[in-house]
C-alpha positions in Angstrom: 110.0 64.3 96.1 107.6 61.4 96.9 107.5 57.7 97.9 108.4 55.5 94.9 106.5 52.2 94.2 107.6 51.1 90.8 109.6 52.2 87.8 106.7 53.9 86.1 105.6 55.8 89.2 109.2 56.8 89.8 109.4 58.5 86.4 106.0 60.1 87.0 107.2 61.6 90.2 109.7 63.8 88.3 106.8 66.1 88.1 107.2 67.2 91.6 109.6 70.0 90.5 107.3 71.4 87.9 106.1 75.0 88.0 107.9 75.6 91.2 108.4 78.8 93.1 106.1 81.7 93.5 104.1 82.5 90.3 105.9 85.8 89.9 109.2 84.0 89.5 108.2 82.1 86.4 108.8 83.3 82.9 105.8 83.0 80.6 103.3 83.3 83.5 100.7 86.0 83.7 102.6 89.2 84.6 100.8 89.8 87.9 103.9 91.4 89.3 103.4 94.2 86.8 99.7 94.7 87.5 99.5 97.5 90.0 95.8 97.9 90.1 93.4 95.4 91.7 91.0 95.9 88.7 93.7 94.7 86.3 94.3 91.7 88.4 90.6 90.9 88.5 90.4 91.1 84.7 93.4 88.8 84.3 91.9 86.4 86.8 88.5 86.3 84.9 90.3 85.8 81.6 92.0 82.7 83.0 88.8 81.5 84.5 87.2 81.5 81.0 90.2 79.4 79.7 89.8 77.0 82.6 86.1 76.6 81.9 86.8 76.0 78.2 89.3 73.3 78.9 86.9 71.7 81.4 84.4 71.5 78.7 86.9 69.8 76.4 87.6 67.2 79.1 83.9 66.5 79.3 83.6 66.2 75.6 86.5 63.8 75.3 85.5 60.1 75.3 86.9 58.0 78.2 89.4 55.7 76.6 93.2 55.4 76.3 93.3 56.8 72.8 92.1 60.1 74.1 94.5 60.4 77.0 96.8 62.7 75.1 94.0 65.2 74.5 93.0 64.9 78.2 96.6 65.5 79.3 96.8 68.6 77.1 93.6 70.0 78.6 94.6 69.2 82.1 98.1 70.8 81.6 96.5 73.9 80.3 94.2 74.0 83.3 97.1 73.6 85.7 98.9 76.4 84.0 95.9 78.7 84.2 95.1 77.7 87.8 98.7 78.5 88.8 98.2 81.8 87.1 95.0 82.5 89.1 96.7 81.6 92.3 99.5 83.9 91.5 97.0 86.7 90.9 95.2 85.9 94.2 98.6 86.0 96.0 99.3 89.4 94.4 95.8 90.6 95.3 96.3 89.5 98.9 99.7 91.2 99.0 98.3 94.5 97.6 95.4 94.4 100.0 97.6 93.6 103.0 99.8 96.5 101.9 96.8 98.8 101.8 95.6 97.6 105.2 99.1 98.3 106.6 99.1 101.8 105.1 95.6 102.5 106.4 96.6 101.3 109.9 99.6 103.6 109.7 97.3 106.5 108.7 94.9 105.6 111.5 97.7 105.6 114.0 98.9 109.0 112.8 95.4 110.4 112.9 94.8 109.0 116.4 98.1 110.5 117.6 97.0 113.8 116.0 93.7 113.6 117.8 95.4 113.1 121.1 97.7 116.1 120.3 94.7 118.2 119.3 92.9 117.4 122.6 96.0 118.6 124.4 96.3 121.7 122.3 92.7 122.6 122.7 92.9 122.1 126.5 96.1 124.2 126.6 94.6 126.9 124.4 91.6 127.1 126.8 93.9 127.6 129.7 95.8 130.3 127.8 92.6 132.0 126.8 91.3 132.0 130.4 94.7 133.4 131.5 94.8 136.0 128.8 91.2 137.0 129.5 92.1 137.5 133.1 95.0 139.8 132.1 92.8 141.8 129.8 90.2 142.2 132.5 92.8 143.4 135.0 94.2 145.9 132.5 90.7 147.2 131.7 90.1 147.7 135.4 93.3 149.7 135.7 92.4 151.9 132.7 88.9 152.3 133.9 90.1 153.4 137.4 92.5 155.9 135.9 89.7 157.3 133.8 87.4 157.6 136.8 90.1 159.3 138.8 90.8 161.8 136.1 87.1 162.5 135.7 86.6 163.0 139.4 89.7 165.3 139.7 88.6 167.5 136.8 90.7 168.8 133.8 92.7 171.2 136.0 94.0 168.6 138.4 97.3 168.2 136.8 97.9 172.1 136.7 96.9 172.3 140.3 99.4 169.6 141.3 102.2 171.5 139.5 101.2 175.0 140.9 101.0 173.8 144.4 104.7 173.0 144.4 106.7 174.8 147.0 109.9 175.0 145.1 111.3 174.2 141.7 112.6 170.7 142.8 109.1 169.7 143.8 107.7 171.2 140.6 110.0 169.1 138.4 109.4 166.0 140.5 105.7 166.3 140.1 105.9 167.1 136.4 108.0 163.8 135.9 105.4 161.9 137.9 102.6 163.2 135.7 104.6 162.3 132.5 105.2 158.8 133.8 101.5 158.4 134.5 100.7 159.4 130.9 103.3 157.0 129.5 102.0 154.2 131.8 98.5 154.9 130.5 99.7 154.5 126.9 101.6 151.3 127.8 98.4 149.9 129.4 96.4 150.7 126.3 99.1 149.2 123.9 99.3 146.1 126.2 95.5 145.8 126.1 95.6 146.0 122.3 98.3 143.3 122.1 96.5 141.0 124.6 93.2 141.4 122.8 94.8 140.5 119.5 96.5 137.5 121.0 93.2 136.4 122.6 91.5 136.6 119.2 94.3 134.5 117.6 94.0 131.9 120.4 90.3 131.7 119.9 90.7 131.3 116.1 93.4 128.6 116.5 91.3 126.8 119.1 88.3 126.8 116.8 90.5 125.6 113.9 91.8 122.8 116.1 88.3 121.8 117.1 87.3 121.6 113.4 90.4 119.6 112.5 89.7 117.3 115.4 86.2 116.6 114.2 87.5 115.9 110.6 90.2 113.6 111.9 87.7 111.6 113.8 85.6 111.2 110.7 88.7 110.2 108.7 89.6 107.6 111.4 86.1 106.1 111.2 86.2 106.0 107.4 89.7 104.4 107.3 88.7 101.9 109.9 85.7 100.9 107.8 88.0 100.6 104.8 90.3 98.4 106.8 87.4 96.1 107.7 86.3 95.9 104.0 89.9 95.1 102.8 90.4 92.5 105.5 87.1 90.9 104.4 88.5 91.0 100.8 91.7 89.4 101.9 89.8 86.6 103.8 87.6 86.0 100.7 90.7 85.9 98.4 92.5 83.5 100.8 89.4 81.2 100.8 89.3 81.4 97.1 93.1 80.6 96.9 92.5 77.6 99.1 89.8 76.4 96.7 92.1 76.8 93.8 94.9 74.9 95.6 92.5 72.0 96.2 91.5 72.1 92.6 95.0 72.2 91.1 96.0 69.3 93.4 93.1 67.4 91.9 94.3 68.2 88.4 97.8 67.0 89.3 96.3 63.7 90.5 94.3 63.3 87.3 97.4 64.0 85.2 99.4 61.4 87.1 96.6 58.9 86.9 96.3 59.4 83.1 100.1 59.1 82.7 100.1 55.8 84.7 97.7 54.4 82.1 99.9 55.2 79.2 102.6 53.0 77.6 106.0 54.4 78.6 107.0 54.3 75.0 104.0 56.2 73.8 104.4 59.7 72.4 101.9 61.1 74.9 103.8 59.6 77.8 107.2 60.9 76.6 105.7 64.3 75.8 104.3 64.6 79.4 107.6 63.6 80.9 109.4 66.1 78.7 107.0 68.8 79.7 107.8 68.2 83.4 111.5 68.0 82.8 111.5 71.3 80.8 109.4 72.9 83.5 111.7 71.6 86.2 114.7 73.2 84.5 112.8 76.5 84.1 111.7 76.4 87.7 115.1 75.6 89.1 116.6 78.4 87.0 113.8 80.7 88.2 114.5 79.9 91.9 118.2 80.4 91.3 117.6 83.7 89.6 115.4 84.9 92.4 117.9 83.9 95.1 120.7 85.6 93.1 118.6 88.8 92.8 117.6 88.6 96.4 121.2 88.2 97.5 121.5 87.7 101.2 119.8 90.0 103.7 122.7 89.7 106.0 125.3 90.0 103.3 128.3 87.7 103.5 128.0 87.2 107.2 126.1 84.3 108.6 123.0 85.3 110.7 124.2 86.0 114.2 121.3 84.1 115.6 122.6 80.9 114.1 124.5 78.5 116.3 126.3 76.0 114.2 124.8 73.0 112.4 121.2 73.1 111.2 118.5 71.2 113.0 116.4 68.4 111.4 113.4 70.2 109.9 110.8 67.6 111.0 111.0 67.4 114.8 110.1 63.7 115.2 112.3 60.6 116.0 110.4 58.3 113.6 111.3 60.0 110.4 112.5 58.4 107.2 113.8 59.7 103.8 111.6 58.5 101.0 113.7 60.0 98.2 117.3 61.4 98.5 119.6 63.9 96.7 120.5 64.3 93.9 118.2 61.8 92.1 115.4 59.4 92.6 116.2 55.7 93.2 114.9 54.9 89.7 116.4 57.9 87.9 115.5 61.5 87.5 116.9 64.6 89.1 115.9 65.4 92.7 117.1 68.7 94.2 116.5 67.9 97.8 115.4 65.1 100.2 111.8 64.0 100.9 111.1 63.5 104.6 108.2 61.4 105.8 107.0 60.3 109.3 106.2 56.7 110.1 102.5 56.3 111.0 101.4 59.3 108.9 103.1 62.5 107.8 100.0 64.7 107.1 99.9 67.7 109.5 103.2 67.0 111.2 105.2 70.1 112.2 107.9 71.7 110.1 110.6 73.8 111.8 113.2 76.2 110.5 116.5 74.3 110.1 118.3 77.5 111.1 117.6 81.1 112.0 117.1 83.7 109.3 114.5 85.6 107.3 111.6 84.2 105.3 112.0 85.6 101.7 109.1 83.6 100.2 106.0 82.0 101.7 103.1 80.9 99.6 101.9 78.9 96.7 104.8 77.9 94.4 103.4 75.8 91.6 104.2 72.1 91.9 105.9 72.8 95.2 102.5 73.7 96.5 102.7 75.8 99.7 106.4 76.5 100.0 108.8 78.5 102.2 112.3 79.8 101.4 114.5 81.1 104.3 117.7 83.2 103.9 120.1 82.2 106.7 122.8 84.7 105.7 126.2 84.0 104.2 124.5 82.9 100.9 122.8 80.0 102.5 119.1 79.3 101.8 116.7 76.4 102.7 113.4 75.5 101.0 110.4 73.6 102.4 107.9 72.3 99.9 104.4 70.7 99.8 103.2 72.2 103.2 99.6 71.7 104.0 99.6 75.2 105.6 102.1 77.9 106.6 102.8 79.5 110.0 105.1 82.3 108.7 105.0 85.0 106.1 107.4 86.7 103.8 109.7 89.2 105.5 109.4 87.5 108.9 112.4 86.7 111.1 112.5 83.1 112.4 114.7 81.3 114.9 116.3 77.9 114.6 113.7 75.3 115.5 110.7 77.7 115.2 107.5 76.3 113.7 107.1 77.5 110.1 104.4 75.1 108.7 102.9 71.7 108.5 103.6 68.7 106.3 101.1 68.2 103.5 100.6 67.1 99.9 100.0 70.4 98.1 101.4 70.7 94.6 102.4 67.9 92.4 102.7 64.9 94.8 101.1 61.6 95.4 101.4 61.6 99.2 102.2 63.9 102.1 105.9 64.6 102.8 108.3 67.5 103.2 110.6 68.3 100.3 113.6 69.9 101.9 116.4 71.7 99.9 119.6 73.6 100.7 120.8 76.1 98.2 124.0 78.1 98.3 124.5 81.5 96.6 128.2 82.2 95.8 128.9 85.2 93.7 125.4 85.1 92.2 125.9 81.5 91.2 123.2 79.4 93.0 123.5 75.6 93.5 121.4 73.0 95.2 123.6 71.0 97.5 123.3 67.8 99.6 121.0 68.6 102.5 122.5 65.8 104.6 125.7 67.8 104.7 123.8 70.3 106.8 121.2 68.2 108.7 121.2 64.7 110.3 118.2 62.5 110.7 117.3 61.8 114.3 
């Protein structure tokens, strides 16, 4: 996964597959995936910080000579493990905070929609209240006019109307008319009662909507303030993560420098190589297990956005392969190909070899900043040692889309892209020859 200069450095470079994949994939790491509370994560982080400080003190206390390199390597390895743990915690913290921000933004959107609806309800209620008040006023006028007419006519008015009838037909007609007037008066009064009750209900509902509106506005402001605070926390955590990445890269360099000073036949040298080999096997198995659990987002079908052969992931004509698949030139397993750019690789663009969905994007141990994309049909690609990422987990990407930049994060001695192709068939995952899928320009 890096440029080779001599036999010793070639063996040292086996380390590039150590600790790979996201911290939560690794067995034996701090179980941040099980920590649901930010306070728990903070406590785990602080505990690891104490261990890092203790090992830092050990390094200072160790005398600077070859006889002490084994002790130095032990302390450095412990620090690397703990720093990886802290970065895993920071990534989990960022994920939790981003999830909370997303939830808050969803709540804010719902509240703002509710506020808009309440404004409409309040305006509509006011129109109904005005309309109902007009009906009540008209009904009161009718009742009042009837009362005035009855008063002016006197109590005997109805009897006089009946007695003045010239015949029985007229008598009964006038009697029915009086009865209907009485019934109409009762209807008017009943209608007035109903209208007044409805008006009272409208006023109460409008007042309740106004109070709800005021509370929703307060809730929106409170949640917006919470969003700002959490975004600040995400920014601070991301900055801290960057510091930890820089520090762990430094520790990797110190480890490699110490190893290069040891005799290849020494116990310390062999122990370090064995450590990296064991970690490589664990890491590779962890990646395979993750992909197997992940399955393929698109099932057995290849992503419909894909159009045949993959594109070269480093879009420059002056590329070269510094280490191929499946092993380094001087020995040692190598699960992908290392791509460099003549004239300088640092900061060069990395693009998606094929369309698909990003299933992992972040710090992955010795892979440094790493991206894994699911292309459907059980096909996955991995991009390691990025200086920075341009995509996030869960994001859909198109073939040739910018996803990151070449760097030297993780366990490397120089900037390059480590590119892998993995195939998941019936939950059996294998790293395959990338050059069967991509061709160098």
